[in-house]
Each structure stands twice: as structure tokens, then as C-alpha cells.
FITORGU-52386 format. One record per residue: residue in three letters; x, y, z of N, C-alpha, C in turn. Coordinates in steps of 0.001 Angstrom, whole numbers, padded with zeros to 6 digits, always signed. Example, Ala and Ser with C-alpha at 12.3 -4.5 7.8 and 13.67 -1.06 7.14 Angstrom:
ALA+013190-005690+007800+012300-004500+007800+013200-003300+007800
SER+012850-002250+007080+013670-001060+007140+012900+000030+007870
END
This chain:
MET-001083-000083-020656-000381-000517-019763-001016-001343-018679
PHE-000442-002376-018586-001194-003270-017292-000973-002588-015840
PRO-002154-002932-015280-002048-002299-013714-000658-002783-013019
THR-000094-004240-013230+000843-004378-012635+002192-003473-013050
LYS+002341-003075-014287+003320-002394-014691+003382-000779-013960
LYS+002183-000563-013844+001927+000990-013353+002265+000945-011861
VAL+002019-000103-011179+002367-000174-009677+003920-000669-009600
GLN+004524-001292-010421+005696-001590-010322+006417-000233-010528
ASN+006080+000631-011410+006857+001776-011314+006658+002641-010030
LEU+005912+002363-009152+005842+003070-007996+006815+002441-006607
VAL+007514+001562-007247+008407+000875-006234+009429+001798-005656
GLY+009593+002091-004427+010489+002909-003752+009895+004339-003487
THR+008682+004386-003750+007886+005566-003380+006865+005161-002158
LYS+006178+006247-001690+005144+006258-000442+003858+006306-001335
VAL+003202+005083-000720+002037+004709-001334+000576+004696-000306
GLN-000460+004934-000467-001631+004582+000257-002289+003315-000129
VAL-002668+002459+000511-003405+001103+000154-004811+000997+000998
GLU-005827+001043+000142-006927+000911+000726-007385-000575+000547
MET-008029-001319+001507-008161-002419+001623-009676-002976+001758
LYS-010139-004140+001326-011454-004768+001511-011843-004749+003102
GLY-013070-004352+003337-013618-004830+004466-013015-004106+005752
GLU-012420-002993+005443-011891-002046+006548-012124-000646+006091
ASN-012215+000012+007311-012152+001527+006930-010794+002418+007034
SER-009752+001502+007190-008516+002010+007320-007629+002160+006318
LEU-006589+002884+005911-005642+002849+005017-004205+002380+005609
LEU-003588+001810+004699-001892+001638+005055-001203+002449+004417
GLU-000295+003163+004958+000667+004166+004064+002119+003891+004485
GLY+002798+003428+003458+004101+002985+003473+005062+003202+002337
VAL+006148+002668+002366+006944+002880+000838+006973+001352+000586
LEU+006737+001330-000984+006381+000150-001492+007858-000426-001843
LYS+007985-001512-001318+009195-002148-001471+009280-002941-002630
SER+008471-003820-002978+008188-004657-003977+006684-005097-004286
VAL+006465-005564-005487+005209-005994-005893+005397-007200-006779
ASP+004571-008116-006770+004377-009401-007678+003422-009197-008708
ASP+003308-010428-009682+002261-010271-010588+000845-010463-010243
TYR+000600-010779-009089-000708-010848-008343-001126-009787-007412
LEU-000153-008510-007680-000327-007513-007039-000201-007472-005401
ASN+000628-008618-004955+000858-008602-003542+001824-007481-003243
LEU+002010-006922-002024+002912-006005-002135+003462-005962-000725
HIS+004840-005663-000779+005514-005563+000618+005868-003987+000812
LEU+005395-003420+001986+005518-002045+002407+006392-002192+003579
VAL+007411-001129+003752+008104-000882+004785+007765+000640+005310
ASN+008166+000650+006658+007952+001789+007374+006298+002281+007134
THR+005529+001156+007558+003826+001288+007340+003315+001626+008566
THR+002257+002598+008434+001272+003054+009485-000187+002766+009024
GLU-000774+002641+010009-002258+002517+009834-002908+003700+009851
ILE-003854+004047+009125-004646+005314+009265-005905+005108+009032
ASP-006909+005852+009810-008087+005775+010164-008875+007277+010261
ASN-009600+007716+009443-010048+009081+009325-009064+010111+009463
GLY-007933+009752+008596-007021+010769+008293-006122+010851+009459
GLU-006168+010223+010647-005420+010111+011949-004697+008869+011924
LYS-003258+008924+012231-002212+007884+012230-002684+006988+013537
LEU-002944+005685+013545-003316+005057+014817-002138+004328+015241
ARG-001407+003535+014451+000022+002810+014938+000709+002554+013994
THR+002018+002416+014225+003314+002043+013029+003189+000416+013140
LEU+003297-000113+012015+003251-001404+011508+004795-001899+011122
GLY+005499-001079+010811+006743-001474+010352+006607-002240+008815
SER+007108-003553+008673+007158-004181+007553+005954-005013+007274
VAL+005144-004955+006448+003974-005421+005947+003806-006099+004498
VAL+003354-007272+004325+002870-007815+003207+001386-007966+002972
VAL+000894-007233+001978-000570-007202+001559-000717-008009+000564
ARG-001814-009021+000746-002222-009941-000305-003048-009061-001576
GLY-002795-009329-002437-003260-008636-003627-004841-008576-003836
ASN-005393-009665-003395-006908-009984-003628-007617-009001-002628
ASN-006884-008336-001461-007661-007572-000514-007487-006315-000829
ILE-006818-005872-001904-006464-004436-002278-007735-003777-003251
ILE-008177-002478-002653-009213-001961-003500-008610-000634-004203
LEU-007641-000042-003604-007084+001010-004255-005560+001454-003845
ILE-004580+001811-004782-003293+001981-004396-002962+003273-005020
HIS-002494+004431-004429-002120+005415-004998-001068+006047-004156
PRO-000220+006683-005016+001061+007455-004487+000731+008708-003632
VAL+001577+008956-002751+001673+010049-001752+002482+011093-002026
ASN+001941+012264-002094+002628+013490-002376+003036+014097-001152
GLU+004449+014185-000979+004964+014791+000215+005386+016178+000099
END
């Protein structure tokens, strides 16, 4: 299975996204994803060292800046 198919299966669930060049994570509900793994997250918060820093709302993350995407178990 291709990575895009696995990520598309996560649409509608809460995920954490680790990005290049930053120590923070983004956590939000995955609204949509395209073939380049560009993500649209809603209800997004920025997390640093396990602490929620700020609420960002709706965010688009460019696919080439993503290191890791994983679902959040609530």
C-alpha cells in the first residue's frame, strides 16, 4: 500500500504531524490530503515538549515539510 493511501485512510481522525526544522508538533483533525501529502488540518494546536502552545485553527501543511504523521489515540 502506498503512503498516500494510508494517510487518506486517516481523513476525519485526529493526527500529530512532525515537521522539518522545528521541535514542535501540530495536532489536529485531518480534513484532506492530496497525492503530494499536502495536509489540511482543522482545530489545530501547536505542541512543544508535550505542552500545548497555541491554537492555530485551520492549517495547510506542505507535504515536503513533513517528517512523520501518526494518529492520536484519544
